[in-house]
N, C-alpha and C positions, 0 to 999 in steps of 0.2 A: 061735512054737515049733517050728514045721515046718521053718522055715529056707527060707521061700517068700515074696514081697513081691508085692504088685500095686501094680502103676505103670500111669498111664493116660496117654490124650496128651496130654487138655485137665486141668492139675490144679482147672483151677475146676471142671470138670463134672463132678458122680460119675455113672456108669452101672451097671448092673446086667444089661447087657446081654456075657455074656463068651464068645462065641459062637465070635470072632475073636482070642483072647487067647492070647497063650502064655507057657507059665511057663519060667521060669530060675531056677538054682537061686542064692541069693543071694551063694552063697561067688564065682561068675562073677560078679555085680554088682560085688562089695566086691574081688578080683581085674582087675576093669576100670575102677575107681574108681580105684586103687592106680596102675595104669601111667598113666591120665592125669596124676593129681599128678606122679608120677615124669619123665615126658615136660615138665609144666608148670615144673617147677623146671629141668630140664634147658635149656629154652627162656629161662627166665628170668637162669639162670644166661650160659647164652651170649649174652645180649643185655644183660648186664653185662661180660663181656668186651669183647663189641665196642663198648660206649661207653669202655670204660679204654681200647682197643686207638686207636680214632680221636683218646680225651682224649692218648694218649703221643705219637702221627702231632701234631696242633695242635702238642704243649710242642714236638717236636721242628723242627719248621718255622720256632717262635718263636724258639728259641734257635741256631737256624741263620742267618735274620734281624739278631740282636740281633749274631752272631761277625761277620758281615758288614761291618756297620754299624760296629762297633769296629774292623776290621782297615781300613775307608774312613779312619776318622779317623783311627788308628796313620800309614797312608800319609799322610795330608794334614800330621800332625805333622814326619813323615822330611821332605816337601819343604819348610816351614818351616824346618825345622833345618839342612837341607842348604842356604838357601838364604840363610838367618842372616847377616849380613856382621858379624866378631868384631870390634870394634872394639879400642880398647888396654883401653878401661877396663871390658868386658867378659869380657878375658882377665886381670884383673888382678881383678876381682869369681872369675873360674872357679877360678885357680889359687893366688891367695894361701892363705897356711893359714891365717887370723885372720880372715875376713870382720868378723865381729863386732867385732874390737878395731878394724880399721880404719874402721867404718862409725861407731863412737864417737869417732874422731877425728876425722871430718868433720863430724860433730854438733859436737863442740866447737871445731870452727873454726868453722861458720858460727853459733854462739851469739855468741862472741868476736866478728865479722863485727857482727854482728847491736845486740852493743852499743856497738861503737865507732860505728857509724853514728848508735846512739841519743844519744851525747855530743854527735859532730859535728853533729847536729840543735839540738841544746838550747841548743850555743858559739854554731851560726849568730843562733837565735832572740835570743840575747841582744842578741848583736851588732847584729843590724838592730835592738830595742828601744832600744840607746843611741843608734846612729844617728836613729830615729826622734824620739825626745826633743832629741836637739839640731837637726832640721832643726825641730822646733817651736816651738824657743825661737830661732830665725834667725828663722823666720818673726814671732815676736809684735815679737824687735827690729826688723823690716821695716816691718810693721804704725806701730810707735811714730814712726820714723824718719816714716814716710809724714804719718802724725796732725802731726807739728813741721810738716812741709812745706807741707800745707794750712795750717795756724797764719799758717806766714811769709807764705803764697800772699795770704791773706786781710789781713795786714796789710801788704804791698807795694799791691794793690789800694789801703786805704784811703789808704796815703801819695802815691799818684801821682794820686788825684784830689783830694786837699789841694795836692800840689803845685800842679798844676794850675788848681785856683784862684789858688794866689798869685800863680803866674807871669799867668793873666791882671789879676790887678788890677793887677798892678805894668805892667806893660806899656798898661793903660789910665790911670794915673794920668803914666810919665816921658814916655810916646812921641805926639808929634801925631796929628790926627786920621789924617793921609795913611798914615802906618806902621804904626798898629797894626792893621789887618788882615795886614798880612805877615807881625809880629812873632807876631800871634795863632797864625798858621800853622806859624812856625816852629816856635813853644814846643812847640805842639801834636804836631808831627810827634816832637820831642826825644822828648818823653812817652810815645808810643808806642812807639815805637823801644827804650825800655828797657822798658815793660812789656811788650814781645814776646819782648825777650830772656830776663826773668829767666821769663815764661810757657816760655821754649824750654827752660830750665835746669828749672824745674819738672817740665817733661816730658820729660827727657832722664833726673831723678831716678825720674820714675815704671815710666819703662820700666825702668832700670836695677833697680829692687824686683820688676817682675813679671819682668823674664826669670831673677831669682835664685830667684825662686818656683817656676814654670814647670821651672828646672833643677834642684833639688831635688826637686819630686813624682816626674818622671820616672828620677831614681837611685834612689831609694825603690822604684818598679813593678819593674825593672830587676832590683834585688838580691833583691827578694822572689822 
């Protein structure tokens, strides 16, 4: 109530010795505290201003670096534009009044070309199938002819043996013993020549069939 406060050096120790005590009026203490608070607030405000200042500096540095990079990018684009080769198609694209209509016309042309190519492909496939069917029929025909030739060859071989046996019997009955061997040799030689001639004819026919078969297959592969 008297406006006097007692303060001690060590707040945790209470002493009853007041020989060296100093009495200070409460208003002085409050005024000092007020000055301390004011100075503290001023210091905090200055620290905040300093922080904002450095923040603005960093922001300006970042914007400066960004502008430098954008300027470098623009310079690069400018060099690319200056060195760009302006072709006839690019000139048409740049100076055409209606690029959308031109592009639509090109798309329609491409679609017609694709449709035409598809129709041509289908027609070629159909033609190849007809050729393949015709070749298969020809192969079956040649195989049938080969079967007939094989049967004829067997019949000729049987006929050759029969003639040989008949000729040997006739020579044995009609000739003397001295001439029998000579006539047998002559008869066998004729029969062998006949069989060889017929075998050659069959071989020629087989070769012709094989030639036709090999001729048709490469033609099919080449057309494909």
